[in-house]
C-alpha positions in Angstrom: 67.3 -27.6 20.9 63.8 -28.9 21.4 61.1 -26.6 22.7 58.3 -28.0 24.9 54.9 -26.7 24.0 52.4 -26.9 26.7 48.7 -26.8 26.0 46.6 -23.8 27.3 44.4 -24.0 30.2 41.3 -24.8 28.1 43.0 -27.8 26.5 44.6 -29.4 29.7 42.7 -32.3 31.1 39.5 -31.6 29.2 37.2 -34.5 29.9 34.8 -35.6 27.3 31.0 -34.7 27.5 30.1 -38.1 29.0 32.7 -37.8 31.7 32.3 -34.0 32.4 30.3 -32.8 35.4 26.7 -31.6 34.8 27.5 -27.8 35.1 30.3 -28.3 32.5 28.0 -30.2 30.2 25.4 -27.5 30.5 27.9 -24.7 29.8 29.2 -26.5 26.7 25.6 -27.0 25.4 24.9 -23.3 25.8 28.0 -22.4 24.0 27.1 -24.8 21.1 23.7 -23.2 20.9 25.1 -19.7 20.9 23.8 -18.8 24.3 25.9 -16.9 26.7 27.6 -13.6 27.4 29.2 -13.6 24.0 26.2 -15.0 22.2 25.2 -13.6 18.8 21.5 -14.4 19.8 21.7 -11.9 22.7 23.3 -9.3 20.4 20.5 -9.9 17.9 17.7 -9.5 20.5 19.5 -6.3 21.8 19.4 -4.9 18.3 15.9 -6.0 17.4 14.1 -5.1 20.8 14.2 -1.3 20.3 12.6 -1.7 16.9 9.9 -4.0 18.4 9.2 -1.3 21.1 8.9 1.4 18.6 6.6 -0.6 16.3 4.5 -1.4 19.3 4.2 2.2 20.4 3.5 3.8 16.9 1.4 0.9 15.3 0.1 -1.8 17.7 -1.0 0.6 20.5 -2.9 3.1 18.2 -4.8 0.2 16.6 -5.8 -1.2 20.0 -6.8 2.3 21.1 -8.8 2.9 18.0 -10.7 -0.4 18.4 -11.4 0.4 22.0 -12.6 3.9 21.1 -14.8 2.6 18.4 -16.8 0.5 21.0 -17.5 3.5 23.3 -19.5 6.7 23.1 -17.3 9.8 23.1 -17.6 13.4 23.8 -14.6 15.2 22.2 -11.7 13.3 24.0 -13.7 12.0 26.7 -14.5 8.2 26.5 -17.9 7.4 27.7 -19.9 4.2 28.2 -19.6 1.0 26.2 -22.0 0.9 23.4 -21.5 -2.5 21.9 -21.3 -2.2 18.1 -23.5 0.9 17.6 -21.1 2.7 15.6 -20.4 -0.2 13.3 -24.2 -0.8 12.9 -24.5 2.8 11.8 -21.9 2.1 9.1 -23.2 -1.2 7.8 -27.0 -0.7 8.2 -27.7 2.9 7.3 -28.0 4.2 3.7 -25.4 6.8 4.5 -22.8 4.2 5.6 -23.6 1.7 2.9 -23.3 4.5 0.3 -19.9 5.4 1.6 -18.8 1.8 1.3 -20.1 1.4 -2.2 -18.5 4.7 -3.3 -15.2 3.6 -1.8 -15.2 0.3 -3.7 -16.2 2.1 -6.8 -13.4 4.6 -6.3 -10.8 1.9 -5.6 -11.8 -0.6 -8.3 -12.3 2.1 -10.9 -8.8 3.6 -10.3 -7.2 0.1 -10.3 -8.8 -0.8 -13.7 -7.3 2.3 -15.2 -4.0 2.7 -13.3 -2.6 -0.9 -13.7 -3.1 -1.3 -17.4 -1.9 2.2 -18.1 1.2 1.7 -16.0 1.9 -1.6 -17.7 1.5 -0.1 -21.2 3.7 2.9 -20.4 6.4 0.6 -18.9 6.5 -1.4 -22.1 6.9 1.9 -24.1 9.7 3.1 -21.9 11.4 -0.2 -22.2 11.8 0.1 -25.9 15.2 1.5 -27.3 13.8 4.8 -28.5 15.5 8.2 -28.7 15.0 10.5 -25.6 13.8 7.6 -23.4 15.3 9.2 -20.3 13.4 12.4 -20.9 10.2 10.6 -21.2 10.9 8.7 -18.0 11.3 12.0 -16.2 8.2 13.5 -17.7 6.2 10.5 -16.6 7.4 10.8 -13.0 6.4 14.5 -12.7 2.9 13.8 -11.3 4.3 11.6 -8.6 6.4 14.5 -7.1 3.4 16.8 -6.8 1.6 16.8 -3.6 -2.1 15.7 -3.5 -3.2 19.2 -2.4 -1.4 20.9 -5.3 -2.7 18.3 -7.7 -6.3 18.8 -6.6 -6.1 22.6 -6.8 -4.5 22.3 -10.3 -7.3 20.1 -11.6 -10.0 22.3 -10.1 -8.6 25.1 -12.1 -8.3 22.9 -15.3 -12.0 21.8 -15.1 -13.4 25.2 -14.0 -16.5 25.7 -16.4 -15.8 29.4 -16.8 -12.1 29.7 -17.5 -10.5 26.3 -17.2 -8.9 24.8 -20.3 -10.7 21.5 -19.7 -14.0 23.1 -18.5 -15.6 22.8 -22.0 -17.3 26.1 -21.3 -17.5 27.1 -24.9 -19.2 24.0 -26.3 -22.4 24.5 -28.2 -24.5 22.5 -25.8 -23.3 24.6 -22.8 -20.7 24.3 -20.2 -19.9 21.2 -18.2 -19.2 21.6 -14.5 -17.6 18.4 -13.3 -17.8 19.4 -9.6 -21.6 20.1 -9.7 -22.7 16.6 -10.7 -22.1 13.5 -8.4 -21.3 11.2 -11.3 -19.0 13.6 -13.1 -17.3 14.4 -9.7 -16.6 10.8 -9.2 -15.2 10.4 -12.7 -13.0 13.4 -12.1 -11.8 12.1 -8.8 -10.8 8.7 -10.3 -9.0 10.4 -13.2 -7.0 12.7 -10.9 -6.3 9.8 -8.6 -4.9 7.8 -11.5 -2.9 10.8 -12.7 -1.0 11.2 -9.4 -0.5 7.4 -8.7 0.4 5.8 -12.0 4.1 6.9 -12.0 4.8 4.7 -9.0 3.2 1.7 -10.7 5.0 2.4 -13.9 8.4 2.4 -12.3 7.7 -0.9 -10.6 6.5 -2.5 -13.8 9.5 -1.0 -15.8 11.9 -2.5 -13.2 10.2 -5.9 -13.5 10.3 -5.8 -17.3 14.1 -5.1 -17.3 14.6 -8.3 -15.3 13.0 -10.5 -18.0 15.7 -12.2 -20.1 15.7 -11.0 -23.7 16.5 -14.5 -24.8 12.9 -15.6 -24.0 11.4 -13.0 -26.2 13.9 -13.8 -29.0 13.1 -17.6 -28.8 9.3 -16.8 -29.0 10.0 -14.5 -32.1 12.0 -17.3 -33.7 9.0 -19.7 -33.1 6.9 -17.2 -35.1 5.1 -15.3 -32.2 4.2 -11.8 -33.0 4.5 -8.8 -30.6 1.0 -9.3 -29.0 1.6 -13.1 -28.6 5.0 -12.6 -27.1 3.6 -10.1 -24.6 0.7 -12.4 -23.6 2.7 -15.7 -23.4 6.2 -14.5 -22.3 6.1 -11.0 -20.7 2.7 -11.0 -18.9 3.2 -14.4 -17.1 6.5 -13.2 -15.7 5.0 -9.9 -14.8 2.2 -11.2 -12.6 4.0 -11.2 -9.3 4.9 -7.6 -9.8 1.4 -6.7 -10.9 0.0 -8.3 -7.7 2.4 -6.2 -5.6 1.5 -3.0 -7.6 -2.2 -3.8 -7.0 -1.7 -4.3 -3.3 0.2 -1.0 -2.9 -2.4 1.0 -5.0 -5.4 -0.6 -3.2 -3.9 0.4 0.2 -3.2 3.9 -1.1 -6.7 4.4 -2.5 -8.6 3.1 0.5 -6.7 5.4 2.8 -6.5 8.5 0.6 -8.0 11.6 2.2 -6.1 14.7 1.1 -7.0 14.5 -2.6 -10.7 13.8 -1.9 -11.0 16.5 0.7 -9.3 19.1 -1.4 -10.8 18.3 -4.8 -14.5 17.6 -4.0 -14.8 17.7 -0.2 -17.1 14.7 -0.4 -19.7 16.5 -2.6 -21.7 17.3 -4.4 -24.7 15.7 -2.6 -22.2 13.3 -0.9 -21.4 11.8 -4.3 -17.7 11.5 -3.4 -18.0 11.0 0.4 -15.7 7.9 0.9 -15.0 6.0 4.1 -11.6 7.6 4.5 -13.2 11.1 4.2 -15.9 10.2 6.6 -13.3 9.0 9.1 -11.4 12.3 8.8 -14.6 14.4 9.1 -16.1 12.5 12.0 -12.9 12.7 13.9 -11.5 16.2 13.2 -14.5 18.2 12.1 -17.4 16.9 14.1 -15.2 15.6 17.0 -17.1 12.4 17.1 -14.0 10.3 17.8 -15.9 7.1 18.5 -17.6 7.0 15.1 -14.4 8.2 13.4 -12.4 5.3 15.0 -15.1 2.9 13.8 -14.6 4.1 10.2 -10.9 3.7 10.7 -11.3 0.2 11.9 -13.5 -0.7 9.0 -10.8 0.7 6.6 -8.2 -1.3 8.4 -10.3 -4.5 8.0 -10.8 -3.8 4.2 -7.1 -3.3 3.8 -6.3 -6.6 5.6 -9.0 -8.5 3.5 -7.7 -7.2 0.2 -4.1 -7.7 1.2 -4.7 -11.3 2.2 -6.7 -11.9 -1.0 -3.8 -10.6 -3.2 -1.3 -12.6 -1.3 -3.4 -15.7 -1.7 -3.8 -15.2 -5.5 -0.1 -14.6 -5.8 0.7 -17.9 -4.0 -1.8 -19.8 -6.1 -0.1 -18.4 -9.3 3.3 -19.5 -8.0 2.0 -23.0 -7.3 0.5 -23.5 -10.8 
């Protein structure tokens, strides 16, 4: 017995596009483009829109508000008259502001020059098949889990000239007070900063090292390359993208660091460690000069953008070579 099968309503008398009425053609085009009541595009926008609103509220609006605040005189939370760029001129034209910029660059560059090579060297050591490698990895991560406040207080005790183990108080030429000399205080600040930040860079470098095929090192060894040459010609070129990412992360971290500087040195002695980030904090929350504090924050934001863009440009140029 034959069974007649009738097409559904969507298949009956369906004219081609060139013969269909304009509303039908528009509906078909919208469906083909994924637009309509059941469109995945609408669903995507519905999922992304709340995130865009949150980012705008917690990121974009504070930046705009800070820029507007930096261009006005303020009295506590009251925004006064427009003062052009007086706050920025104070930062870039006075000895105090220029000194803060110079010390900030010294602090960031000095920390990077120590932290990045140290992290790369430790990552290479931890990548070797040695006994107790997991224990060493845990020990290296310990400074990372300590808060900046605790780390600053710990090192203040370590370098105390009277009873600290590293205070060198019993030397024949007398005691050394790291927190009483501006140069020594900056050196101590850089050392402590590296101590609490190198674990993150080490983990990133170690992860990148483990992605390098062992066959490349073995081929270089067969060609007669020693350990140093294998590192310079095989490992380091493949590590450059990760090193650029590490440098970006550490640069942003160092420029914006306040807690460690405030707790360890407080900007002293004689303003020897008074950085841009600390000045932004003090002007805003100690002296309640919100306009000048916002100007310091805008300057820090601009430096972060410039350094980030420079790193990204260098990374792209390395990839294009």
